DOGUVEX-450157 format. One record per residue (C-alpha): residue number from 0; x, y, z; chain. Coordinates in nm, 3 decimals, decimal comma. Each point is the difference from the previous one (the first is absolute). Example, Ala and Ser with C-alpha at 12.3 -4.5 7.8 and 13.67 -1.06 7.14 Angstrom:
     n         u         v         w   chain
     0     1,230    -0,450     0,780       A
     1     0,137     0,344    -0,066       A
This chain:
     n         u         v         w   chain
     0    10,279    12,071     8,018       A
     1    -0,275    -0,258    -0,041       A
     2    -0,031    -0,259     0,262       A
     3     0,050    -0,290    -0,202       A
     4     0,343     0,114    -0,146       A
     5     0,178    -0,107     0,329       A
     6    -0,167    -0,304     0,045       A
     7     0,313    -0,210    -0,141       A
     8     0,265     0,108     0,224       A
     9    -0,225    -0,023     0,272       A
    10     0,087    -0,288     0,310       A
    11    -0,242    -0,245    -0,012       A
    12    -0,208    -0,199     0,278       A
    13    -0,190    -0,194    -0,201       A
    14     0,123    -0,221    -0,278       A
    15    -0,097     0,160    -0,326       A
    16    -0,250    -0,196    -0,245       A
    17     0,122    -0,144    -0,324       A
    18    -0,129     0,252    -0,290       A
    19    -0,074    -0,323    -0,240       A
    20    -0,251    -0,124     0,378       A
    21    -0,066     0,357     0,068       A
    22    -0,135     0,046    -0,359       A
    23    -0,238    -0,256     0,013       A
    24    -0,158     0,086     0,294       A
    25    -0,039     0,339    -0,151       A
    26    -0,192    -0,121    -0,349       A
    27    -0,221    -0,258     0,252       A
    28    -0,158     0,302     0,181       A
    29     0,025     0,278    -0,290       A
    30    -0,319     0,059    -0,208       A
    31     0,097     0,298    -0,185       A
    32     0,187    -0,043    -0,361       A
    33     0,119     0,292    -0,190       A
    34     0,201     0,018    -0,304       A
    35     0,137    -0,368     0,078       A
    36     0,093     0,051     0,373       A
    37    -0,178    -0,105     0,316       A
    38    -0,187     0,224     0,233       A
    39    -0,157    -0,007     0,362       A
    40    -0,266     0,193     0,151       A
    41    -0,037     0,102     0,370       A
    42    -0,215    -0,233     0,073       A
    43     0,205    -0,285    -0,193       A
    44     0,328     0,089     0,210       A
    45    -0,206     0,097     0,343       A
    46    -0,309    -0,245     0,014       A
    47     0,098    -0,274    -0,233       A
    48     0,400    -0,008     0,077       A
    49     0,006     0,097     0,320       A
    50    -0,362    -0,086     0,146       A
    51    -0,057     0,267     0,149       A
    52    -0,390     0,181    -0,014       A
    53    -0,168    -0,302    -0,088       A
    54    -0,324     0,150     0,066       A
    55    -0,215     0,066    -0,266       A
    56    -0,073     0,372     0,171       A
    57     0,409     0,054    -0,002       A
    58     0,069     0,344     0,013       A
    59     0,166     0,058    -0,349       A
    60     0,162     0,333     0,100       A
    61     0,203    -0,191     0,264       A
    62     0,068    -0,251    -0,212       A
    63     0,164     0,259    -0,296       A
    64     0,190     0,179     0,256       A
    65     0,192    -0,339     0,123       A
    66     0,032    -0,121    -0,363       A
    67     0,148     0,309    -0,096       A
    68     0,286    -0,103     0,233       A
    69     0,116    -0,209    -0,275       A
    70    -0,133     0,212    -0,238       A
    71     0,310     0,305    -0,125       A
    72    -0,144     0,043    -0,271       A
    73    -0,294     0,105     0,140       A
    74    -0,200    -0,093    -0,306       A
    75    -0,250    -0,179     0,190       A
    76     0,172    -0,369    -0,173       A
    77     0,290    -0,176     0,214       A
    78     0,264    -0,133    -0,310       A
    79     0,209    -0,308     0,090       A
    80     0,318     0,241     0,034       A
    81    -0,195     0,173     0,297       A
    82    -0,063    -0,316     0,141       A
    83     0,294    -0,131     0,036       A
    84     0,154     0,334     0,100       A
    85    -0,253     0,000     0,286       A
    86     0,090    -0,361     0,079       A
    87     0,406     0,146     0,042       A
    88    -0,135     0,249     0,211       A
    89    -0,199    -0,242     0,251       A
    90     0,362    -0,178     0,023       A
    91     0,190     0,352     0,115       A
    92     0,078     0,025     0,407       A
    93    -0,241     0,314     0,021       A
    94    -0,281    -0,144    -0,247       A
    95    -0,266     0,104     0,246       A
    96     0,074     0,389    -0,007       A
    97     0,122    -0,023    -0,366       A
    98    -0,392    -0,165    -0,064       A
    99    -0,163     0,304     0,197       A
   100     0,179     0,205    -0,214       A
   101    -0,150    -0,102    -0,307       A
   102    -0,300    -0,020     0,137       A
   103     0,012     0,443    -0,027       A
   104     0,235    -0,020    -0,263       A
   105    -0,314     0,054    -0,228       A
   106     0,197     0,113    -0,268       A
   107     0,268    -0,242    -0,047       A
   108     0,271     0,283     0,008       A
   109     0,189    -0,130     0,325       A
   110    -0,117     0,315     0,218       A
   111    -0,280     0,076     0,232       A
   112    -0,217     0,354    -0,064       A
   113    -0,214     0,136     0,246       A
   114    -0,347    -0,117    -0,253       A
   115     0,136    -0,349     0,022       A
   116     0,048    -0,014     0,389       A
   117    -0,375     0,178     0,038       A
   118    -0,143    -0,206    -0,231       A
   119     0,131    -0,330     0,107       A
   120    -0,079     0,106     0,386       A
   121    -0,352     0,152    -0,088       A
   122    -0,072    -0,352    -0,113       A
   123     0,080    -0,170     0,344       A
   124    -0,232    -0,140     0,258       A
   125     0,170     0,235     0,264       A
   126    -0,072     0,300    -0,220       A
   127    -0,372    -0,064     0,000       A
   128    -0,005    -0,009     0,344       A
   129     0,236     0,251     0,174       A
   130     0,071     0,257    -0,320       A
   131     0,351     0,121    -0,021       A
   132     0,110     0,351    -0,032       A
   133     0,155    -0,005    -0,350       A
   134     0,027     0,369     0,035       A
   135     0,200    -0,029     0,292       A
   136     0,387     0,120     0,111       A
   137     0,055    -0,397     0,006       A
   138    -0,050    -0,037    -0,357       A
   139     0,149     0,342    -0,070       A
   140     0,342    -0,056     0,124       A
   141     0,049    -0,327    -0,232       A
   142    -0,175     0,152    -0,294       A
   143     0,041     0,371     0,051       A
   144    -0,189     0,295     0,044       A
   145    -0,138    -0,032    -0,363       A
   146     0,002    -0,373     0,022       A
   147     0,189    -0,053    -0,343       A
   148     0,306    -0,177     0,186       A
   149     0,031    -0,370    -0,175       A
   150     0,124    -0,262     0,283       A
   151     0,253    -0,262    -0,077       A
   152    -0,031    -0,347     0,172       A
   153     0,252     0,054     0,302       A
   154    -0,183     0,328     0,057       A
   155    -0,362    -0,221    -0,052       A
   156     0,106    -0,202     0,236       A
   157     0,027     0,230     0,287       A
   158    -0,297     0,190    -0,069       A
   159    -0,199    -0,369    -0,001       A
   160     0,168    -0,044     0,395       A
   161    -0,075     0,336     0,073       A
   162    -0,366     0,011    -0,154       A
   163    -0,198    -0,236     0,239       A
   164     0,157     0,195     0,336       A
   165    -0,085     0,331    -0,135       A
   166    -0,316    -0,100    -0,088       A
   167    -0,071    -0,153     0,360       A
   168     0,058     0,359     0,131       A
   169    -0,184     0,141    -0,238       A
   170    -0,290    -0,207     0,123       A
   171     0,046     0,074     0,366       A
   172    -0,025     0,341    -0,082       A
   173    -0,311    -0,046    -0,170       A
   174    -0,183    -0,205     0,282       A
   175     0,146     0,313     0,231       A
   176    -0,134     0,293    -0,112       A
   177     0,068     0,217     0,278       A
   178     0,372    -0,038     0,032       A
   179    -0,077    -0,164     0,315       A
   180     0,290    -0,274    -0,069       A
   181    -0,230    -0,299     0,160       A
   182    -0,238    -0,221    -0,225       A
   183    -0,263    -0,213     0,146       A
   184     0,036    -0,423     0,010       A
   185    -0,250    -0,016    -0,306       A
   186     0,199     0,254    -0,206       A
   187     0,362    -0,155     0,070       A
   188    -0,179    -0,333    -0,094       A
   189    -0,157     0,119    -0,323       A
   190     0,377     0,141    -0,081       A
   191     0,205    -0,291     0,041       A
   192    -0,267    -0,220    -0,162       A
   193     0,035     0,172    -0,290       A
   194     0,323     0,161    -0,022       A
   195     0,164    -0,244     0,123       A
   196    -0,213    -0,316    -0,114       A
   197     0,328    -0,167    -0,134       A
   198     0,180    -0,011     0,345       A
   199    -0,315    -0,181     0,196       A
   200     0,000    -0,335     0,134       A
   201    -0,372    -0,113     0,095       A
   202     0,110     0,018     0,356       A
   203     0,108     0,336    -0,033       A
   204    -0,253     0,100    -0,204       A
   205    -0,291    -0,127     0,218       A
   206     0,150     0,166     0,352       A
   207     0,086     0,328    -0,144       A
   208    -0,249     0,192     0,215       A
   209     0,058    -0,189     0,317       A
   210     0,391     0,065    -0,009       A
   211    -0,090     0,385     0,019       A
   212    -0,203    -0,155     0,382       A
   213    -0,313     0,239    -0,159       A
   214     0,257     0,317     0,094       A
   215     0,052     0,294    -0,297       A
   216     0,307    -0,068    -0,252       A
   217     0,251     0,255    -0,002       A
   218     0,150     0,098    -0,294       A
   219     0,379    -0,164     0,172       A
   220    -0,166    -0,309     0,074       A
   221    -0,144     0,023    -0,353       A
   222     0,347     0,038    -0,122       A
   223     0,173    -0,267     0,209       A
   224    -0,244    -0,266    -0,109       A
   225     0,037     0,081    -0,376       A
   226     0,339    -0,006     0,071       A
   227    -0,029    -0,327     0,186       A
   228    -0,184    -0,187    -0,296       A
   229     0,262     0,111    -0,247       A
   230     0,297    -0,142     0,206       A
   231    -0,121    -0,294     0,113       A
   232     0,296    -0,205    -0,227       A
   233     0,215     0,226     0,230       A
   234    -0,142    -0,100     0,321       A
   235    -0,029    -0,361    -0,119       A
   236     0,428     0,033    -0,011       A
   237     0,012     0,180     0,361       A
   238    -0,192    -0,305     0,148       A
   239     0,210    -0,237    -0,134       A
   240     0,311     0,201     0,128       A
   241    -0,164    -0,016     0,303       A
   242    -0,021    -0,367     0,003       A
   243     0,336    -0,085    -0,178       A
   244    -0,209    -0,156    -0,291       A
   245    -0,254    -0,176     0,171       A
   246    -0,352     0,000    -0,139       A
   247    -0,210    -0,127     0,297       A
   248     0,175     0,187     0,345       A
   249    -0,258     0,235     0,159       A
   250     0,093     0,359     0,076       A
   251    -0,066     0,297     0,198       A
   252    -0,015     0,364    -0,083       A
   253     0,312     0,094     0,157       A
   254     0,222    -0,301    -0,147       A
   255    -0,145     0,124    -0,379       A
   256     0,083     0,366     0,076       A
   257     0,341    -0,053     0,107       A
   258     0,006    -0,196    -0,317       A
   259    -0,127     0,288    -0,220       A
   260     0,198     0,330     0,217       A
   261     0,236    -0,018    -0,307       A
   262    -0,245     0,045    -0,271       A
   263    -0,120     0,324    -0,028       A
   264    -0,309    -0,105    -0,233       A
   265    -0,168    -0,150     0,294       A
   266    -0,068     0,171     0,315       A
   267    -0,193    -0,086     0,316       A
   268    -0,295     0,150    -0,096       A
   269    -0,038    -0,258    -0,298       A
   270     0,103    -0,316     0,221       A
   271    -0,304     0,100     0,249       A
   272    -0,264    -0,002    -0,250       A
   273     0,219    -0,359    -0,091       A
   274    -0,109    -0,147     0,328       A
   275    -0,332     0,164    -0,017       A
   276    -0,051    -0,186    -0,367       A
   277     0,141    -0,316     0,104       A
   278    -0,202     0,015     0,387       A
   279    -0,316     0,088    -0,224       A
   280     0,060    -0,325    -0,235       A
   281     0,074    -0,228     0,252       A
   282    -0,015     0,122     0,325       A
   283     0,371    -0,061     0,134       A
   284     0,276     0,266     0,150       A
   285     0,260    -0,211    -0,162       A
   286     0,047    -0,025    -0,385       A
   287     0,166    -0,248    -0,248       A
   288     0,104    -0,021    -0,308       A
   289    -0,369    -0,103    -0,122       A
   290    -0,149     0,298     0,131       A
   291     0,155     0,223    -0,221       A
   292    -0,103    -0,198    -0,316       A
   293    -0,335     0,037     0,124       A
   294     0,033     0,367     0,020       A
   295     0,264     0,034    -0,335       A
   296    -0,185    -0,172    -0,345       A
   297     0,184    -0,238    -0,196       A
   298     0,264     0,137    -0,261       A
   299    -0,143     0,052    -0,373       A
   300     0,291    -0,269    -0,087       A
   301     0,000    -0,408     0,088       A
   302     0,242    -0,273    -0,072       A
   303    -0,153    -0,176    -0,317       A
   304     0,012    -0,387     0,044       A
   305    -0,205    -0,150    -0,301       A
   306    -0,259    -0,207     0,190       A
   307    -0,116    -0,263    -0,202       A
   308    -0,367    -0,033     0,202       A
   309    -0,147     0,247     0,258       A
   310    -0,340    -0,082     0,178       A
   311    -0,196     0,159     0,261       A
   312    -0,109    -0,292     0,226       A
   313    -0,206     0,332     0,227       A
   314    -0,133     0,327    -0,017       A
   315     0,158     0,094     0,360       A
   316     0,190    -0,172     0,257       A
   317    -0,325     0,015     0,188       A
   318    -0,148    -0,253    -0,274       A
   319     0,259    -0,277     0,155       A
   320    -0,214    -0,316     0,043       A
   321     0,142    -0,321     0,138       A
   322    -0,024    -0,160    -0,350       A
   323     0,195     0,282    -0,160       A
   324     0,247    -0,038     0,289       A
   325     0,009    -0,376    -0,095       A
   326     0,131     0,127    -0,362       A
   327     0,229     0,194     0,109       A
   328     0,151    -0,258     0,196       A
   329     0,003    -0,232    -0,303       A
   330     0,129     0,275    -0,230       A
   331     0,313     0,045     0,231       A
   332     0,027    -0,385    -0,002       A
   333    -0,033    -0,082    -0,359       A
   334     0,275     0,309    -0,044       A
   335     0,197    -0,110     0,278       A
   336     0,003    -0,368    -0,175       A
   337     0,162     0,111    -0,288       A
   338     0,245     0,210     0,174       A
   339     0,099    -0,244     0,231       A
   340     0,070    -0,256    -0,284       A
   341     0,232     0,277    -0,171       A
   342     0,222     0,063     0,276       A
   343     0,070    -0,380     0,091       A
   344     0,076    -0,083    -0,369       A
   345     0,216     0,303     0,002       A
   346     0,235    -0,137     0,296       A
   347    -0,046    -0,319     0,034       A
   348     0,320    -0,082    -0,113       A
   349     0,131     0,187     0,336       A
   350    -0,250    -0,198     0,223       A
   351     0,136    -0,322    -0,118       A
   352     0,339     0,105     0,071       A
   353    -0,090     0,097     0,342       A
   354    -0,165    -0,350     0,074       A
   355     0,264    -0,196    -0,115       A
   356     0,238     0,228     0,223       A
   357    -0,219    -0,044     0,289       A
   358    -0,097    -0,328     0,006       A
   359     0,426    -0,089     0,038       A
   360     0,134    -0,108     0,302       A
   361     0,274    -0,075     0,186       A
   362     0,030    -0,346     0,038       A
   363     0,162    -0,328    -0,024       A
   364    -0,210    -0,125    -0,277       A
   365     0,205    -0,022    -0,302       A
   366     0,035     0,261    -0,315       A
   367    -0,219     0,231     0,272       A
   368     0,170     0,344    -0,082       A
   369    -0,087     0,004    -0,375       A
   370     0,025     0,366    -0,022       A
   371     0,261     0,298     0,124       A
   372    -0,259     0,312    -0,058       A
   373    -0,313     0,072    -0,190       A
   374     0,220     0,143    -0,323       A
   375     0,133    -0,416    -0,010       A
   376    -0,333    -0,154     0,043       A
   377    -0,154     0,177    -0,227       A
   378     0,342    -0,134    -0,245       A
   379    -0,057    -0,266     0,100       A
   380    -0,384    -0,081    -0,076       A
   381     0,027     0,123    -0,365       A
   382     0,319    -0,214    -0,055       A
   383    -0,155    -0,316     0,122       A
   384    -0,372     0,072    -0,036       A
   385     0,005     0,243    -0,299       A
   386    -0,166     0,376    -0,035       A
   387    -0,358    -0,163     0,038       A
   388     0,123    -0,166     0,360       A
   389    -0,004     0,369     0,156       A
   390    -0,369    -0,044    -0,054       A
   391    -0,088    -0,348     0,183       A
   392    -0,310     0,030     0,128       A
   393    -0,171     0,320    -0,132       A
   394    -0,275    -0,139    -0,104       A
   395    -0,149    -0,101     0,312       A
   396     0,164     0,314     0,146       A
   397    -0,262     0,214    -0,298       A
   398    -0,250    -0,213     0,178       A
   399     0,003     0,087     0,290       A
   400     0,146     0,388     0,009       A
   401    -0,314     0,117    -0,172       A
   402    -0,197    -0,094     0,294       A
   403     0,252     0,102     0,224       A
   404     0,109     0,367    -0,088       A
   405    -0,351     0,053    -0,104       A
   406    -0,136    -0,088     0,315       A
   407     0,301     0,213     0,212       A
   408    -0,032     0,289    -0,247       A
   409    -0,390     0,009     0,055       A
   410    -0,019    -0,096     0,370       A
   411     0,279     0,338     0,074       A
   412    -0,181     0,204    -0,241       A
   413    -0,355    -0,084     0,192       A
   414     0,090     0,014     0,388       A
   415     0,201     0,342    -0,154       A
   416    -0,339     0,149    -0,122       A
   417    -0,191    -0,134     0,313       A
   418     0,274     0,218     0,219       A
   419     0,068     0,296    -0,244       A
   420    -0,208     0,323     0,166       A
   421    -0,238     0,183    -0,245       A
   422     0,320     0,266    -0,051       A
   423     0,190    -0,303    -0,184       A
   424     0,223    -0,023     0,273       A
   425     0,113    -0,329     0,227       A
   426     0,198    -0,038     0,271       A
   427     0,363    -0,196     0,013       A
   428    -0,191    -0,283     0,252       A
   429    -0,267    -0,081    -0,251       A
   430     0,279    -0,001    -0,289       A
   431     0,165    -0,251     0,206       A
   432    -0,320    -0,174     0,080       A
   433    -0,103    -0,010    -0,381       A
   434     0,320    -0,146    -0,107       A
   435    -0,018    -0,316     0,327       A
   436    -0,356    -0,057    -0,119       A
   437     0,069    -0,057    -0,357       A
   438     0,348    -0,201     0,092       A
   439    -0,199    -0,236     0,210       A
   440    -0,259    -0,017    -0,303       A
   441     0,209    -0,098    -0,226       A
   442     0,121    -0,316     0,160       A
   443    -0,265    -0,175    -0,075       A
   444     0,107    -0,041    -0,367       A
   445     0,411     0,111     0,075       A
   446     0,008    -0,336     0,226       A
   447    -0,074    -0,260    -0,286       A
   448     0,139     0,178    -0,285       A
   449     0,365     0,032     0,283       A
   450     0,031    -0,378     0,071       A
   451    -0,078    -0,124    -0,371       A
   452     0,247     0,292    -0,167       A
   453     0,252    -0,036     0,271       A
   454     0,017    -0,428    -0,057       A
   455    -0,006     0,052    -0,379       A
   456     0,285     0,240    -0,003       A
   457     0,236    -0,242     0,252       A
   458    -0,060    -0,273    -0,203       A
   459     0,231     0,081    -0,273       A
   460     0,309     0,007     0,265       A
   461    -0,078    -0,434    -0,044       A
   462     0,182    -0,078    -0,295       A
   463    -0,158    -0,352    -0,019       A
   464    -0,379    -0,092     0,078       A
   465    -0,338     0,019    -0,207       A
   466    -0,079     0,376    -0,125       A
   467    -0,262     0,149     0,295       A
   468    -0,273     0,163    -0,136       A
   469    -0,289     0,234     0,230       A
   470    -0,293    -0,268    -0,031       A
   471     0,235    -0,212     0,153       A
   472     0,116     0,206     0,305       A
   473    -0,350     0,092     0,069       A
   474    -0,129    -0,326     0,011       A
   475     0,273    -0,134     0,190       A
   476    -0,091     0,289     0,265       A
   477    -0,321    -0,028     0,035       A
   478    -0,233     0,300     0,077       A
   479     0,140     0,051     0,396       A
   480     0,341    -0,093    -0,157       A
   481    -0,036     0,322    -0,214       A
   482     0,006     0,218     0,325       A
   483     0,321    -0,137     0,137       A
   484     0,185     0,289     0,144       A
   485    -0,299     0,242    -0,031       A
   486     0,084     0,160     0,325       A
   487     0,304     0,077    -0,073       A
   488    -0,162     0,168    -0,331       A
   489    -0,153     0,185     0,211       A
   490     0,266     0,121     0,195       A
   491     0,164     0,113    -0,364       A
   492    -0,306     0,096    -0,151       A
   493    -0,155     0,267     0,252       A
   494     0,283     0,176     0,098       A
   495     0,113     0,022    -0,347       A
   496    -0,287     0,125    -0,115       A
   497    -0,041     0,235     0,321       A
   498     0,307     0,165    -0,109       A
   499    -0,018     0,044    -0,362       A
   500    -0,328     0,142    -0,088       A
   501     0,038     0,303     0,250       A
   502     0,344     0,013    -0,140       A
   503    -0,117    -0,033    -0,360       A
   504    -0,267     0,282     0,115       A
   505     0,216     0,292     0,168       A
   506     0,315    -0,024    -0,281       A
   507    -0,227    -0,031    -0,255       A
   508    -0,123     0,380     0,145       A
   509     0,347     0,119     0,037       A
   510     0,044    -0,033    -0,363       A
   511    -0,296     0,105    -0,125       A
   512     0,009     0,346    -0,209       A
   513    -0,080     0,307     0,132       A
   514    -0,375    -0,030    -0,149       A
   515    -0,007    -0,338     0,220       A
   516     0,042    -0,243    -0,361       A
   517     0,181    -0,276    -0,024       A
   518     0,222    -0,118    -0,312       A
   519    -0,028    -0,367    -0,067       A
   520     0,371     0,010     0,117       A
   521     0,012     0,158     0,311       A
   522    -0,297    -0,253     0,102       A
   523     0,263    -0,282    -0,143       A
   524     0,243     0,175     0,226       A
   525    -0,237    -0,037     0,314       A
   526    -0,088    -0,336    -0,066       A
   527     0,342    -0,152     0,012       A
   528     0,164     0,272     0,293       A
   529    -0,305    -0,092     0,204       A
   530     0,098    -0,399    -0,060       A
   531     0,389     0,037     0,142       A
   532    -0,124     0,049     0,379       A
   533    -0,293    -0,211    -0,035       A
   534     0,175    -0,299    -0,189       A
   535     0,309    -0,003     0,227       A
   536    -0,164     0,059     0,342       A
   537    -0,200    -0,345    -0,036       A
   538     0,286    -0,194    -0,175       A
   539     0,043    -0,248     0,321       A
   540    -0,361    -0,077    -0,015       A
   541    -0,012    -0,072    -0,359       A
   542     0,341    -0,242     0,086       A
   543    -0,217    -0,164     0,229       A
   544    -0,299     0,009    -0,208       A
   545     0,230    -0,189    -0,259       A
   546     0,183    -0,265     0,240       A
   547    -0,366    -0,094     0,067       A
   548    -0,111    -0,085    -0,370       A
   549     0,257    -0,147    -0,156       A
   550     0,023    -0,368     0,047       A
   551     0,312    -0,112     0,210       A
   552     0,271    -0,242    -0,169       A
   553     0,182    -0,255     0,115       A
   554     0,218     0,076     0,281       A
   555    -0,165     0,363     0,033       A
   556    -0,152     0,178     0,306       A
   557    -0,387    -0,022     0,038       A
   558    -0,218     0,233     0,215       A
   559    -0,353    -0,019     0,150       A
   560    -0,105     0,359     0,032       A
   561     0,122     0,417    -0,030       A
   562     0,149    -0,024     0,328       A
   563     0,188    -0,335    -0,031       A
   564     0,133     0,124    -0,328       A
   565     0,125     0,271     0,161       A
   566     0,182    -0,126     0,278       A
   567     0,145    -0,312    -0,258       A
   568     0,138     0,252    -0,231       A
   569     0,111     0,237     0,273       A
   570     0,185    -0,307     0,140       A
   571     0,158    -0,158    -0,327       A
   572     0,037     0,314    -0,217       A
   573    -0,009     0,288     0,241       A
   574    -0,139     0,348    -0,054       A
   575     0,142     0,080    -0,325       A
   576    -0,208    -0,300    -0,167       A
   577    -0,338     0,237     0,092       A
   578     0,112     0,250    -0,256       A
   579     0,104    -0,249    -0,307       A
   580    -0,089     0,114    -0,314       A
   581    -0,138     0,352     0,135       A
   582     0,176     0,202    -0,314       A
   583    -0,150    -0,287    -0,231       A
   584    -0,344     0,094     0,194       A
   585     0,035     0,331    -0,001       A
   586     0,090     0,044    -0,391       A
   587    -0,326    -0,240    -0,084       A
   588    -0,248     0,129     0,240       A
   589     0,117     0,404    -0,057       A
   590    -0,029    -0,019    -0,362       A
   591    -0,306    -0,253     0,002       A
   592    -0,193     0,252     0,244       A
   593     0,110     0,328    -0,223       A
   594    -0,172    -0,222    -0,330       A
   595    -0,289    -0,118     0,169       A
   596    -0,059     0,355     0,149       A
   597     0,034     0,182    -0,322       A
   598    -0,134    -0,228    -0,174       A
   599    -0,332     0,016     0,211       A
   600    -0,018     0,381     0,032       A
   601     0,055     0,018    -0,410       A
   602    -0,321    -0,235    -0,030       A
   603    -0,177     0,209     0,191       A
   604     0,057     0,281    -0,215       A
   605    -0,059    -0,174    -0,317       A
   606    -0,338    -0,153     0,072       A
   607    -0,125     0,283     0,228       A
   608    -0,297    -0,076     0,208       A
   609    -0,147     0,182     0,282       A
   610    -0,212    -0,136     0,227       A
   611    -0,011     0,276     0,242       A
   612     0,282    -0,096     0,231       A
   613     0,383     0,088    -0,042       A
   614     0,206    -0,012    -0,250       A
   615     0,407    -0,051     0,018       A
   616     0,163     0,337     0,062       A
   617     0,224     0,169    -0,238       A
   618    -0,230    -0,159    -0,328       A
   619    -0,193     0,211    -0,195       A
   620    -0,331     0,116     0,234       A
   621    -0,068     0,357    -0,098       A
   622    -0,309     0,204     0,109       A
   623    -0,245     0,146    -0,273       A
   624    -0,009     0,328     0,086       A
   625    -0,105     0,185    -0,395       A
   626    -0,265    -0,055    -0,178       A
   627     0,246    -0,112    -0,292       A
   628     0,172    -0,250     0,220       A
   629    -0,389    -0,124     0,067       A
   630     0,023    -0,022    -0,406       A
   631     0,314    -0,189    -0,021       A
   632    -0,107    -0,264     0,296       A
   633    -0,327    -0,099    -0,145       A
   634     0,241    -0,076    -0,304       A
   635    -0,027    -0,384     0,138       A
   636     0,204    -0,109    -0,271       A
   637     0,292     0,206    -0,138       A
   638     0,034     0,137    -0,315       A
   639     0,245    -0,148    -0,164       A
   640     0,076     0,252    -0,291       A
   641     0,103     0,207     0,247       A
   642     0,372    -0,004    -0,029       A
   643     0,318     0,167     0,058       A
   644    -0,072     0,342     0,135       A
   645    -0,458    -0,047    -0,003       A
   646     0,046    -0,287     0,295       A
   647    -0,010     0,361     0,166       A
   648    -0,217     0,184    -0,215       A
   649    -0,268     0,005     0,248       A
   650     0,182    -0,016     0,321       A
   651     0,120     0,355    -0,118       A
   652    -0,264     0,107    -0,093       A
   653    -0,146    -0,081     0,348       A
   654     0,290     0,205     0,191       A
   655    -0,094     0,309    -0,201       A
   656    -0,294    -0,005     0,169       A
   657     0,108    -0,146     0,344       A
   658     0,357     0,182     0,015       A
   659    -0,165     0,350    -0,133       A
   660    -0,322    -0,016     0,045       A
   661    -0,105     0,061    -0,354       A
   662    -0,321    -0,228    -0,011       A
   663    -0,171     0,040    -0,328       A
   664    -0,409    -0,018    -0,052       A
   665    -0,116    -0,397    -0,011       A
   666    -0,323     0,033    -0,180       A
   667    -0,143     0,219    -0,296       A
   668    -0,189     0,346     0,119       A
   669    -0,364    -0,117     0,094       A
   670     0,039    -0,303     0,148       A
   671    -0,211    -0,017     0,327       A
   672     0,286     0,157     0,310       A
   673    -0,079    -0,342     0,205       A
   674     0,242    -0,157    -0,225       A
   675     0,306    -0,124     0,141       A
   676     0,313     0,163    -0,143       A
   677     0,254    -0,273    -0,075       A
   678     0,118    -0,165    -0,293       A
   679    -0,015    -0,376    -0,049       A
   680     0,208    -0,170    -0,248       A
   681    -0,143    -0,205    -0,313       A
């Protein structure tokens, strides 16, 4: 049955594009008109619409092969119905295999014949370098002795899976004509680079000879090596099982052997090779998850976040100058300012309630106990001061919170970057130190902000008197007065950040999916969860700071410093007074930092700038491993015409190359051999 007929009932991973919008895009690129209908040519579809093979010396045969995937009628033209059908195919869960099947289904009848299979295979770069016997027993087992059997889609998926394993074994036999069971290291390298090219990272490719230690490669070693490359995703799961989900724990060979013993696909020889490879790349006797990522290429799929801007500031990390690092900190500071303002605005009413509760004292002052609890405080503020009373003091808060949160996030990232090793790992003590430095740096902005904000927040408690404004508070306090209570502020902010940032990093890692990606909701949850212990444990310091910064009214106790406040609060109100407003503080700080951190990280995804440094873990930084991926990466501005399923078109075509090794020639015949084999987007 033709593939396109089954699409309407297929489950969708990407949202389908609307018919009218898709027709509008189609007609924009269609250059042929026949009998009142518009059609795309192969070049219209591949070069102009997809943006591939933009070189003037492109290989027209490869372009036609790729266009034939969508051209199910095989008449050399793509109609709108075919264009729409292929968009639907790209939305199916098994789109990668279906795309490959369409490539081989040369007649468009829903089956693949021997002639179809042989025709495509013979056009690939792999066959031109290491020819595969298309008359051997492997082919006959699938297509029959007379090669007349037709293969349906389900059978084709298995054929495609087995083909490269058979090709590798046939290549080994061709390099070992005497049948000794051994090949030279250089022959081993030649086979792996050509047959398993789609499974190699630069680190593995550069160490193929050194990993053999100069010895001849036996057939069992060769099979184990190729099997290891095929099973790297399974190896990653074994590692995560051994480390109970941690991606930074260093584990030994014995630990991973123990974890892998229940999986028959993984042998001790494969584990030996794994550690040889990791040792060749990083010179270490233990491995962590980053070692596995360096050995295994990234998936062809990726989480698609629309980037509003994408800038590459340096070509490589080696080009990071002092000026570039200053630019990176400025970039983070700017995003942190916006993120901090968003977070503060969301939770400001809770912060006001927290401050009113903490300033409420048990004493002889008439009418002192105005609020029974936080909810009572919230209701009375709305009743007596109106809804906007909940935002009293917001303006100075926003003026100060932008640089405060910005410097906090920037310093934390800066210190973490300096203490992170080459593999991207950072020890816990370094995370705590980075957080502490961030907390200390923010006090420069926090203290003036806090003292003005608090005095404005408690001003609403007095029914009489002139309205207090932020500037009048600043003039009254003066420069040094703005830093009253700075010691208490340090006592609160340093431990808060030292607890918060490491907790956030580890919680975020725990909530990431199996590929290490964090959905925005997991970022929000991680930020909120990390705020609970950080905010609650430093509440005593926050109470002391509030008492020092609020102007004592007639009859209230005054304090001269941190220690004086501590003694007097303990003597007059008891230890419970130090935990006043804990609930309100947690309910304010937890969501505020959750919103701030998710905003900060999403801004870095949306306005992506590569300074050659580290990117937030769990974002969408993917390795470029195939020519078609390089083509997609070279397009600095996203093609807005790639709607619906076509958002995945280039990654999926790259997947046909990277997963199945079906590399098609990039350039036309007769082009100089020295020309690199890559495709770039328009």
